[in-house]
N, C-alpha and C positions, 0 to 999 in steps of 0.2 A: 611322471605319468606316461610320457611318450615312450620312455624306455620300457615301461610295463607293456605297452601295446606291442612293441618290437619283440619282447620276450614271448608274449602269447602267440604271435604269429610264427615265431621261431619254433615253438613246440610243434605246430602243425607242419612246418617245413621238414621236420625230422621224418615225417611219414610220406613225404612226397618226392617225386623225381621230376627232373626237368625234361620236357618233351615239347617239340614244335608241332602245333596243331593249327586248325583253322582259326581265323581271326575272331576275337570277341571285341566288344566295343564298350567304352565308358566315355560319357560325354556330358557337357554342360548344356542345360536347356533353360531358357532360350540361349542360342549362341550369341545373340546380340540383343541388348535391351536398353532402351532410352527411358530415363526417368528424370524427375526434377529433384532438386535438393530438398531433403526432408521426407521424400517418399519412402514407403516400405518396399523392399526389394526381395522377391522370392526367387531363389535359384534351385533348380533340381539337378541332381547328379543321376543320370540315367545309365542303365546297363542293358546290354543285348548279348544274350547267349543263344545263338541260332541253333536250331535242332540239327542242322547239317554240320555244326562245329562241335562245341563242347559246352558243358554246363558250368554253373558256378556254385561252389560250396562255401567259400570264405573269400573275403577281399579286404585289402588294406590299401589306403591311398591318402594323398595329401591334397588339399585345396588351398591354393595361394591367392590372396587378394590384396588390394592396396588399402591398408587400414586408415590412411589419411582421407580416403574417399568413401569408404564403406565401414560402417560400424556393425560388428557382429552382434546379433541378438540371440539366436537359438539355432539348433539343428535337431531334426528328428528323423527317425528311421523311415525309409520308404517301404513299398509293398513287395519288392521283387523277391527278397530272400525268405519272406514269410509265405510265399505261395506253395501250393502243391504239398500240403500235409506237414509242413514244419510246425512244431508246437510253438516255438518262439525263436527269436534270433538274439544272440548276444551282440550288443551294439554299444560301442564306446568311442569317445573322441577326446581330443585335447586341443585347446585354442591358445596360440601364443604368437605374438609378433606377426600378425597377418598370415598365419598358417593354421589350417584346421587339419589335424591328423585323425583319420577315421578308421575304425576296424569293425567288421561285422562278420558273423559266422552263423550258419544254420544250426539249429539245436538237434543235430543227429550225429552219431559217431560213425567213423569209417567202418564199412562192412554192411551197413543197412542198405536196403534197396531204395532207389530214388533219393540218395543222399544229397545230390546236387539239384539244381533247378535249371530248366531250359526256358527260353523266352525272353521278353524284354519287359522292363519296368523301371522303377525308381529305387536307387540305393539310398538316397538321402534328400531331404528338403532343408535348405539353408535360408534363414531369414536375416536380412541386413537392413540397415537404414542408410540412405544416401546422405552423407553429411557435408560434402563439399563438391563443387563443380569440377568437371574433368572426366577422365576415363579410368576405369579399373579393369585390368585383365582378370579373368577367373581361370586359373590354370590348374590342371590336374597333374600331379607328379607322383613319383615313387609308387607306382601301382604294383601290388602283388595280388594276382588273381589265382585262386586255387580251385580246381574242379574235382570231381570224382571220376575215376577211370571207369571203363565199361564194365569191368568185373567187380568194381567197388572194393577192391582190396587195398588200394592206396590212392591218394590224391596226386594231382599233377600241377606243378606251377606252369601257368600258361605264358608262353613267350610272345606269341603274336597277338598284340593288343592294339586296337585302334583307339587313339585318344583325341577327342575333339574339345578344345577349350572354348571359352566364351569371353564376352566383354560387356561391361555395363557403362553406358554413357550418361553422365549426370549433367543436366542443364540447371545452372544456378539462377536463371531468370524466373520471374513469376509467370502466372498463367497468361498475362497480357503484356509481356515485355518489360515489366517493371521489376527491378532487382535491388537488393541491398548492395552497397559498395563500401569499400574501406573509407573510414576506419571503423565501421560497424563490426563488432565481434562476430565471428563465424557461428553458424548454427550449431546448437548443442555444445557450445563452448563454456568454460568456467573461467571467470576473471576474478582478480583479487583487488579491484578498485571499485569505488562507489559512484563514479561518474560515467555516463554513457553518452557517446556521440553517435547519433543515428543518421545515416546518409543513404539516400536511394537515388537511382537514376531511371530515366525512361527513354524510349525511342522518340517520344514527341516532347515538344515544349509543354510546360505545365502551368496551370492556373492556380491550383491549390493542392495541398497535401495534408493528410491527417494521420497521426500515429495512434493506433489502438494498442495499449499496453496493459495487460491484466485488467481489462474491462474499463479503463479510463482513456479518454481522448486527449491528445495533445496536438495543437496546431504547429505546423512546421514552416520554416522559412523556404521560399521558392527562389531558385536561381536558374532561369531558363528551363533546361530539361532535367534538373535535379532539385532535391529539397533536403533540408537537414534540420535537426533539433538537438540541443544539448540538455541532458537531464543530469542534474547535480545532486549529490548527497543521497543517493538511493541506498536503502538498507539491504542487508544480505538476504538472498532468496532467489527464487526462480521467476524469470520474466519472459512472457510470451508477447512477441512484437508482430504487428501487422500494419503495413502502411497502405492507405487508399489514396489514390491521386485522381485529379480531374485535369485532363489536358486542355489545350486551347480550343479544341473542337468539342468540348464538353463530354468527352468520353471518360467514363470511370474505369479505372484499372486498379489492381491490387497486387501486392507482393504475396508470397507464401508466408505462413507463420514461421517466425524464427524464435528459438528458445535459447536464452542466455541465463546462466546462473552466476550470481555474484556471491563470492565467498571470501571474506577477508580474515576469517578466524584460522589460527594455526591448529593443527590436530593436537589433541592431548595424548601424551605418552603415559602408559601405566603398565604395571605387572612385568617389569623387566626381570628376566630370569636367565640363569646359565645352567645348563645340564650337561655334564660330561657323558659322552657316548662311547668313547674309546680312549686309548692311551694318548692319542694325539688329536682328538676332535671334540668339539663341543657344539651344542645347539644354543643359540641365543634367541630368546623369544620376547615379545612384548605386544601390547595391544594399543590400538588407537580408537578414538571415538568417532572417526569418519574414515572413509576409504582413503588410503595413503600408500605410498611406496615405501621401500625399505633400503636403508644404507647403514653400514657399520664401518667405522674406522677403528682398527685395532693395532696395537704396537707393543713391542718390547724394546728392541734396539732399532727395528725397521718398521716404518709406517706402512700398513697394508689396508685394503678395503674390500668389501663385498657388498653387492647390491642386488635388488630385485625390483624391476620396474612395474610389476603388477600392483594394482591398487587393491588393498585388502584391509580388513579390520584386525586380523590376527596375523602376526608376523613371526616367521621362523627362518633364521639363516644359520648355516652350518659352517663353522670354521674348522679347517683341516690343516694337517702338516704342522701341528704345534709341538712345542717342546714341553713335555709333561713336568719338567722340573722348574720351569720359569713361570713367573707371574706376568700376566698380560693386562694391559689397560685397554679400554675400549669406550666408545660413545656411539650413540645411535642417532639417526636423523630420519624423519618421515615427512614427506611433502604430499599435500593433497592435490586434487585435480586442478585447482586454481594456482598451484605452486606456492601455497603457504607452507613454510617449513618450520618444524619444531626440532630443537637440538637438545639432547639429554646432557646431564652432567657426565663426568668421567667415572667409569666403573673399573673394577679389576677382578680377575679370576685366576685361579691356579688349577691347571689341568692335573688331575691326580688319579689316573688309572681307573676309571669307572665310577668314582665317587662324584656326586653332584656338588658343585661349588658355584657360588655367584654372589652378587651384591656389589655395593659401592666401596669406596676406599675406607669408610668407617669400619668395615669388617676387619681390616688389617689392624686398626687401632684397638679394637676389641680383643683381637687375637693377642696383641702385645700386652694389653692389660691383664689378660688371663694368665699369660706366662709370668708376668711380674707378681701377680697374686699367688700363683703356685709356688714361686721361689720364696716369696715372703712367708707363706704358710709353712714351707719346709724349714726355713730358718727358725721360726718361732717353735716349731715342733722339735727341732734339734736342741734348742736351748732348754725347753721344758723337759725333754727327755734327759738331758745332762743333769739338770737340777735334781730330778727324781732319782737318778742313778747315784748321785753324790750323797743324797740324803739317806738312801738305803745303805750305802757303804759306811756312813758315819754311825748309823744305828747298829750295824753288825759289829763295828769296832768297840762301841760302848758295851755291847753284850759280852764280848770276849773279855774285856777288862773286869767287868763285874763278876764273871764266873771264875776268873783267875784269882 
């Protein structure tokens, strides 16, 4: 998908020339933001095309963030490129490994009047969830800003761009200084065991602590400024935890709600298939009943592997640089977000120049049986044909003797 964005922007670059003009600006807003763990985080990507400088017709950029601190939820187009008569804006993006690649262009062709837009506004609005304490830089990279020239005959790639990054600071304390501490699982985490050990600490010594989990209260053990409880034999499912404490001064304080998902079941693998797409390449696909990643081990004389860390229900990996005359063995593995992994049996396939081929090793046995059956049928046919031929020759000989 990212290559698609590069290709689209490349088409526009064919119509533009590089020119040094007055600075334009793309920036992160707010430049610094402090939130608590579990909070929703809204980040705007702003643009400024001053009337004394140049306009903007199309833009491509990347937004980098720490995916261990921030979880991406969504991105939507801002208002800047839709201003001043543009019917619509083509807006597309790709998210992968802490990087959001964005491309947007006004819906007007080169040569129209007012093809670009002056002024300031928002290119995009990004929604995150703060999932862990610490800091995450929000960095803008790889900016390609295309304007329309004064005579509107061709666009120009803008060289002089001011880029202002931002930072999100995440506080893992609760509203009143009470926080979950290890070995409590982190917020929004997935675990593959059924026992929970919940531990919290406070700035003050405590008198009592109570855990509220999915509407039920549990008393906790108090040790000075911390408290803990162990919950054994919990079933699979989502658990929302909140601890309320009372300190030695009878002040009540609470943690923020923490979500933990218990999942001990392995994903189910189904619909394994192999499709030949070229003389040396195949698609291997399968489904899982829950979000899971993808891993294939395949071999002939050398063991190789291919993986995709994205959690999906429908999985497709493409094996390339194969020998079309060789039979390859492979197996697949998918692990869910709690790291429960399921492993398939061994399969095999033969790359055969555009023909689809797939299945497990039983296919080879069926193929061999088919050959044996064909040979056997040929032998029987040959024997029967020989007998019929001999019978006809004998009849002809008798007729000749009788006429003689």
